[in-house]
GUTOR-59472 format. One record per residue: residue number from 1; residue in three letters; x, y, z of N, C-alpha, C in turn. Coordinates in Angstrom, 3 decimals, padded with zeros to 6 digits, m for minus. Each point is the difference from the previous one (the first is absolute). Layout:
GUTOR-59472
<node NUM,"Ala",<X,Y,Z>,<X,Y,Z>,<X,Y,Z>>,
...
//
This chain:
GUTOR-59472
<node 1,"Met",<m082.043,m088.506,m034.466>,<000.453,001.930,m000.902>,<m000.976,m000.146,m000.710>>,
<node 2,"Thr",<000.292,001.033,m000.445>,<m000.911,000.844,m001.762>,<000.743,000.020,m000.984>>,
<node 3,"Asp",<m000.110,000.258,m000.622>,<000.736,000.588,m001.077>,<000.468,001.337,000.127>>,
<node 4,"Lys",<m000.983,000.629,000.095>,<000.227,001.221,000.886>,<001.246,000.091,001.279>>,
<node 5,"Gln",<m000.769,m000.236,000.689>,<001.745,000.255,000.853>,<001.075,m000.278,m000.179>>,
<node 6,"Leu",<000.090,m001.774,m000.835>,<001.455,m000.417,m000.599>,<000.187,001.042,m001.306>>,
<node 7,"Gln",<m000.226,000.731,m000.456>,<000.564,001.554,m000.799>,<000.379,001.074,000.567>>,
<node 8,"Ile",<m000.678,000.427,001.702>,<m000.213,000.570,000.406>,<001.708,000.256,000.849>>,
<node 9,"Leu",<m000.246,m001.573,000.503>,<001.790,m000.778,000.331>,<000.703,000.458,m001.299>>,
<node 10,"Glu",<000.275,m000.086,m000.591>,<001.013,m000.366,m001.277>,<000.535,001.083,m000.251>>,
<node 11,"Ala",<m001.170,001.263,m000.074>,<000.985,001.036,000.196>,<000.343,001.086,001.047>>,
<node 12,"His",<m000.151,m000.649,001.106>,<000.333,000.442,001.333>,<001.534,m001.158,m000.325>>,
<node 13,"Glu",<000.358,m000.554,m000.098>,<000.995,m000.895,m000.073>,<001.614,000.305,m000.019>>,
<node 14,"Ile",<000.600,000.221,000.957>,<001.230,000.474,m000.121>,<000.970,m000.911,m001.499>>,
<node 15,"His",<000.660,000.895,m000.211>,<000.913,m001.346,m000.718>,<001.924,000.819,m000.165>>,
<node 16,"Thr",<000.137,m000.738,000.306>,<001.648,000.025,000.806>,<000.627,m000.833,m001.031>>,
<node 17,"Asp",<001.617,000.958,m000.452>,<000.957,m000.928,m000.899>,<000.736,m000.755,001.285>>,
<node 18,"Trp",<m000.005,000.053,000.700>,<000.946,m001.417,001.085>,<000.852,m000.616,m000.449>>,
<node 19,"Arg",<m000.874,m001.325,m000.946>,<000.083,m000.915,m000.689>,<001.660,000.550,m001.051>>,
<node 20,"Lys",<m000.423,001.213,m000.500>,<000.783,000.443,m001.431>,<001.335,000.421,001.127>>,
<node 21,"Arg",<000.233,000.939,001.438>,<000.816,000.237,000.779>,<000.645,m001.619,000.282>>,
<node 22,"Ser",<m000.522,m000.276,000.723>,<000.665,m001.735,000.097>,<000.403,m000.659,m000.860>>,
<node 23,"Asp",<m000.369,m000.112,m001.440>,<000.928,m000.871,m000.883>,<001.053,001.564,m000.841>>,
<node 24,"Trp",<m000.025,000.693,000.429>,<001.261,001.081,m000.273>,<001.180,m000.184,001.120>>,
<node 25,"Arg",<m001.033,000.428,001.666>,<001.853,m000.932,000.722>,<000.132,m001.285,m000.156>>,
<node 26,"Arg",<m000.565,m000.643,m000.400>,<000.893,m001.257,m000.167>,<000.585,m000.110,m001.158>>,
<node 27,"Thr",<m000.997,000.456,m001.027>,<001.419,m000.124,m001.316>,<001.795,001.175,000.228>>,
<node 28,"Asn",<m000.283,001.208,000.913>,<000.563,000.566,000.080>,<000.842,000.049,001.191>>,
<node 29,"Lys",<m000.135,m001.573,001.191>,<000.596,000.144,000.918>,<001.437,m000.187,000.285>>,
<node 30,"Phe",<000.870,000.221,m001.037>,<001.142,m000.231,m000.378>,<000.451,001.624,000.323>>,
<node 31,"Trp",<m000.063,000.806,m000.653>,<000.221,001.064,000.056>,<m000.022,001.065,001.435>>,
<node 32,"Leu",<m001.659,m000.377,000.312>,<m000.629,000.596,001.013>,<001.132,m000.269,000.867>>,
<node 33,"Arg",<000.583,m001.669,000.896>,<000.882,m000.202,000.965>,<001.185,000.676,m000.054>>,
<node 34,"Tyr",<000.025,000.476,m001.137>,<001.383,000.573,000.239>,<m000.341,001.910,000.305>>,
<node 35,"Ser",<m001.170,000.521,m000.747>,<m000.250,000.916,000.630>,<m000.402,000.451,001.123>>,
<node 36,"Arg",<m000.856,m000.957,000.740>,<m000.500,000.058,001.566>,<001.377,000.226,000.840>>,
<node 37,"Ala",<001.274,m001.205,m000.624>,<001.184,000.676,000.727>,<001.049,001.282,000.492>>,
<node 38,"Ile",<m000.199,000.232,m001.416>,<000.361,001.233,m000.277>,<m000.895,001.463,000.678>>,
<node 39,"Ala",<m001.303,000.121,000.255>,<m000.665,000.784,000.132>,<000.183,m000.492,001.468>>,
<node 40,"Leu",<000.300,m000.583,000.593>,<000.303,m000.626,001.723>,<000.835,000.652,m000.280>>,
<node 41,"Lys",<001.262,m000.103,m000.788>,<001.503,000.970,000.724>,<m000.055,001.466,m000.247>>,
<node 42,"Val",<m000.951,000.273,m000.661>,<m000.012,000.905,m000.254>,<m000.667,001.440,000.104>>,
<node 43,"Leu",<m001.211,m000.810,001.516>,<m000.399,000.355,001.195>,<000.380,000.059,000.957>>,
<node 44,"His",<001.064,m000.872,000.079>,<000.595,m000.375,001.355>,<001.432,001.319,m000.329>>,
<node 45,"Arg",<m000.047,000.336,m001.006>,<001.736,001.036,m000.086>,<m000.506,000.759,000.694>>,
<node 46,"Leu",<m001.629,000.734,m001.048>,<m000.520,001.398,000.030>,<m000.370,000.251,001.642>>,
<node 47,"Asp",<m000.049,m001.293,000.926>,<m000.005,000.145,000.963>,<001.159,001.179,000.953>>,
<node 48,"Glu",<001.026,m001.173,m000.492>,<001.180,000.005,000.281>,<000.858,001.648,m000.007>>,
<node 49,"Leu",<m000.859,000.431,m001.456>,<000.334,001.532,m000.199>,<m000.623,001.224,000.767>>,
<node 50,"Lys",<m001.572,m000.764,000.157>,<m001.041,001.262,000.397>,<m000.263,000.784,m001.389>>,
<node 51,"Met",<000.046,m000.725,m001.503>,<m000.426,000.171,m001.399>,<m001.701,000.142,000.197>>,
<node 52,"Thr",<m000.590,000.275,m000.822>,<m000.740,m000.272,000.000>,<m000.505,m000.264,m001.163>>,
<node 53,"Gln",<m001.278,m000.268,m000.649>,<m000.635,m000.941,m001.098>,<m000.002,001.422,m001.123>>,
<node 54,"Arg",<m000.297,001.185,000.484>,<000.165,000.616,m000.840>,<000.877,001.131,m000.338>>,
<node 55,"Thr",<001.712,m000.524,001.206>,<001.278,000.757,m000.599>,<000.210,m001.374,m001.132>>,
<node 56,"Leu",<m000.340,m001.071,000.689>,<000.504,m000.456,m001.345>,<m000.662,m000.518,m001.206>>,
<node 57,"Ala",<m001.103,000.607,m000.450>,<000.205,m000.294,m000.987>,<m000.243,001.409,m000.687>>,
<node 58,"Lys",<000.619,001.235,000.185>,<000.287,001.285,m000.463>,<001.280,m000.554,m000.233>>,
<node 59,"Asn",<001.029,m000.431,000.926>,<001.629,m000.866,m000.458>,<m000.295,m000.825,m001.212>>,
<node 60,"Leu",<m001.081,m000.869,m000.329>,<000.162,m001.291,m000.775>,<m000.758,001.029,m001.207>>,
<node 61,"Asn",<m000.674,001.275,m000.098>,<m000.420,000.663,m001.039>,<m001.161,m000.780,m000.255>>,
<node 62,"Cys",<m000.592,m000.123,000.822>,<m001.719,m000.814,000.044>,<m001.311,000.264,000.370>>,
<node 63,"Ser",<m000.585,m000.925,m000.191>,<m001.584,001.340,001.800>,<000.169,m001.173,000.496>>,
<node 64,"Pro",<m000.641,000.472,001.114>,<m000.278,m000.709,001.422>,<m000.653,m001.276,m000.543>>,
<node 65,"Gln",<m001.065,m000.217,m000.552>,<m000.492,m001.234,m000.544>,<000.953,m000.853,m000.396>>,
<node 66,"Tyr",<000.750,000.372,m000.801>,<001.101,m001.467,m000.436>,<000.564,m000.175,001.233>>,
<node 67,"Val",<000.463,000.730,001.293>,<001.307,m000.332,000.406>,<m001.336,m001.448,001.416>>,
<node 68,"Ser",<m000.840,000.869,m000.089>,<m001.634,m000.943,000.894>,<000.154,m001.051,m000.893>>,
<node 69,"Lys",<m000.248,m000.158,m000.940>,<000.146,m001.672,m000.311>,<001.148,m000.261,000.139>>,
<node 70,"Leu",<001.067,000.307,m000.262>,<001.501,m000.316,m000.310>,<000.084,m000.635,001.711>>,
<node 71,"Leu",<m000.603,000.455,000.693>,<000.288,m000.334,001.566>,<m000.639,m000.676,000.689>>,
<node 72,"Lys",<m001.127,m000.164,m001.148>,<m001.240,m001.265,000.571>,<000.407,m001.405,m001.183>>,
<node 73,"Gly",<001.000,000.158,m000.463>,<000.889,m000.887,m000.680>,<m001.234,m000.597,m001.246>>,
<node 74,"Gln",<m000.827,000.775,m000.589>,<m000.488,m000.027,m001.280>,<000.549,000.310,m001.329>>,
<node 75,"Ala",<001.248,000.612,000.441>,<000.151,000.796,m001.468>,<001.259,m001.083,m000.329>>,
<node 76,"Asn",<m000.455,000.069,m001.404>,<001.425,m000.198,m000.759>,<000.686,000.280,m000.523>>,
<node 77,"Met",<001.288,000.965,000.769>,<000.895,000.178,m000.546>,<001.154,m000.489,m000.825>>,
<node 78,"Thr",<000.436,001.454,m000.854>,<000.984,000.207,m001.064>,<000.999,m000.229,001.068>>,
<node 79,"Leu",<001.414,m000.353,m001.015>,<001.831,m000.420,000.849>,<000.204,001.731,000.234>>,
<node 80,"Glu",<m000.589,001.018,m000.551>,<000.400,001.683,000.287>,<m000.465,000.453,001.337>>,
<node 81,"Thr",<m001.714,m000.595,000.285>,<m000.178,000.004,000.361>,<000.362,m000.730,002.201>>,
<node 82,"Ile",<000.342,m000.821,m000.430>,<000.620,m001.206,001.304>,<001.491,001.006,000.057>>,
<node 83,"Ala",<000.732,000.249,m000.444>,<001.121,000.190,m000.727>,<000.209,001.988,000.870>>,
<node 84,"Leu",<m000.913,000.689,000.019>,<m000.456,001.308,000.263>,<m000.529,000.070,001.792>>,
<node 85,"Leu",<m000.807,m001.409,000.024>,<000.116,m000.072,001.453>,<000.871,m000.633,000.956>>,
<node 86,"Glu",<000.701,m000.688,m000.745>,<001.863,m000.556,000.916>,<000.793,001.542,m000.154>>,
<node 87,"Ile",<m000.233,001.148,m001.217>,<001.142,000.305,000.306>,<m000.358,001.338,001.109>>,
<node 88,"Ile",<m001.474,000.646,000.165>,<m000.996,000.508,000.436>,<000.096,m000.222,001.978>>,
<node 89,"Leu",<000.194,m001.596,000.159>,<m000.429,000.084,000.918>,<001.375,m001.491,000.118>>,
<node 90,"Asp",<001.020,000.317,000.088>,<001.176,m000.855,000.064>,<m000.741,m001.109,000.652>>,
<node 91,"Leu",<m000.209,m000.412,m001.101>,<m000.302,m001.496,000.157>,<m000.031,m000.827,m000.740>>,
<node 92,"Asp",<000.095,m001.619,000.239>,<000.789,m001.014,m000.917>,<m000.893,m000.614,m000.125>>,
<node 93,"Leu",<m001.229,000.137,m001.352>,<m001.815,m000.864,000.034>,<000.014,m000.830,m000.755>>,
<node 94,"Val",<000.906,m000.285,m000.855>,<m000.021,m001.392,m000.815>,<000.511,m001.376,000.103>>,
<node 95,"Asn",<001.346,000.064,001.138>,<000.376,m000.371,000.221>,<m000.869,m000.800,001.632>>,
<node 96,"Ser",<000.103,000.689,000.530>,<m000.875,m000.638,000.986>,<m001.398,000.071,m000.250>>,
<node 97,"Ser",<m000.805,000.402,m000.799>,<m001.419,m000.910,m000.641>,<000.083,m000.941,m000.537>>,
<node 98,"Phe",<000.984,000.191,m000.461>,<000.430,m002.018,m000.572>,<000.204,m001.106,000.940>>,
<node 99,"Ser",<000.579,000.453,000.576>,<000.513,m001.278,001.470>,<m001.998,m000.038,000.432>>,
<node 100,"Val",<m000.514,000.808,m000.223>,<m001.104,m000.124,000.430>,<m001.138,m001.695,m000.357>>,
<node 101,"Ala",<000.667,000.345,m001.947>,<m001.518,m001.069,m000.097>,<001.273,m000.666,m000.630>>,
<node 102,"Lys",<001.378,000.013,m000.301>,<001.119,m000.896,m000.528>,<m000.910,m001.071,m000.462>>,
<node 103,"Ser",<m000.718,m001.255,001.084>,<000.016,m001.370,m000.091>,<m001.531,000.172,m000.872>>,
<node 104,"Tyr",<m000.863,000.738,m000.376>,<m000.255,m000.328,m000.911>,<m000.627,000.028,m001.369>>,
<node 105,"Asn",<m000.955,m001.365,m000.433>,<000.582,m000.525,m001.140>,<m000.911,000.702,m000.840>>,
<node 106,"Ile",<000.864,000.007,m001.281>,<m000.269,000.960,m001.248>,<m001.172,m000.785,m000.713>>,
<node 107,"Ser",<000.454,m001.528,m000.695>,<m001.064,m000.273,m001.191>,<m000.320,m001.350,000.423>>,
<node 108,"Asp",<000.556,m001.021,000.478>,<m000.101,m000.727,001.205>,<000.581,m001.019,000.826>>,
<node 109,"Asp",<m000.273,m001.163,000.169>,<001.022,m000.255,001.172>,<001.068,m000.510,000.194>>,
<node 110,"Ser",<000.683,000.150,m000.978>,<001.418,m000.561,m000.866>,<000.840,001.228,000.715>>,
<node 111,"Ser",<m000.534,001.177,m000.425>,<001.216,001.048,000.132>,<m000.875,000.941,001.129>>,
<node 112,"Arg",<001.427,000.581,000.527>,<m000.487,001.418,000.904>,<001.087,001.027,m000.006>>,
<node 113,"Ile",<m000.896,001.119,000.050>,<001.288,001.102,000.292>,<001.092,000.189,001.067>>,
<node 114,"Val",<000.876,m000.363,m000.116>,<001.517,m000.162,001.381>,<000.388,001.514,m000.197>>,
<node 115,"Ala",<000.967,000.520,001.137>,<000.268,000.847,000.041>,<001.634,m000.352,000.557>>,
<node 116,"Glu",<001.182,000.339,m000.696>,<000.863,m000.959,m000.485>,<001.634,001.513,001.252>>,
<node 117,"Pro",<000.782,m000.739,000.514>,<000.443,000.639,000.592>,<000.577,001.393,m000.381>>,
<node 118,"Ser",<000.023,000.037,m001.331>,<000.282,001.797,m000.420>,<m001.226,000.934,m000.339>>,
<node 119,"Lys",<m001.312,m000.892,000.493>,<m000.920,000.250,m000.106>,<m000.721,000.874,m001.055>>,
<node 120,"Ser",<000.165,m001.189,m000.780>,<m000.248,m000.195,m001.466>,<m001.599,m000.118,m000.025>>,
<node 121,"Leu",<m000.723,m000.093,m001.108>,<m000.934,m000.741,m000.151>,<000.459,m001.080,m001.439>>,
<node 122,"Ser",<m000.911,m001.774,000.827>,<001.195,m000.823,m001.497>,<m000.998,m001.120,000.525>>,
<node 123,"Leu",<m000.896,m000.218,m001.535>,<m000.807,m001.538,000.528>,<000.670,m001.059,m000.037>>,
<node 124,"Gln",<m000.397,m001.281,000.741>,<000.944,m001.282,001.160>,<m001.331,m000.633,m000.741>>,
<node 125,"Lys",<000.298,m001.362,m000.070>,<m000.603,m001.421,000.120>,<m000.247,m000.427,001.677>>,
<node 126,"Lys",<m001.066,m000.687,000.320>,<m000.011,m000.454,001.225>,<000.412,m000.928,000.077>>,
<node 127,"Gln",<000.836,m000.667,000.963>,<001.236,m001.424,000.107>,<m001.193,m000.559,000.238>>,
<node 128,"Gly",<m000.352,m001.136,000.094>,<m000.631,m001.271,000.076>,<m001.443,000.185,m000.428>>,
//
């Protein structure tokens, strides 16, 4: 291959940010797991209520684009947003989403999140 051909190929090379996106997902996998669990619960409830995403956006006082991001499990929601969703949809999102990821490791193998009977979050040492 000649230098000119290499230059032409380099000029048309497609640069993607897949590695950056992958690193971001890996870094944020803890909250993304909760976000996806919430998104699934919200989608199911919207179907039950026969409510559109546009109506939900109006009730949340946000854009339809944000609701779309939320329902894809890609939104890092505030407590205010989660509380509003729970009120609007008459749904418990925090406890039900917590149960999906209750055994997810936080920092190392000796600690894990566990659900107590009171449904409160606590950090316990693994036994053994």
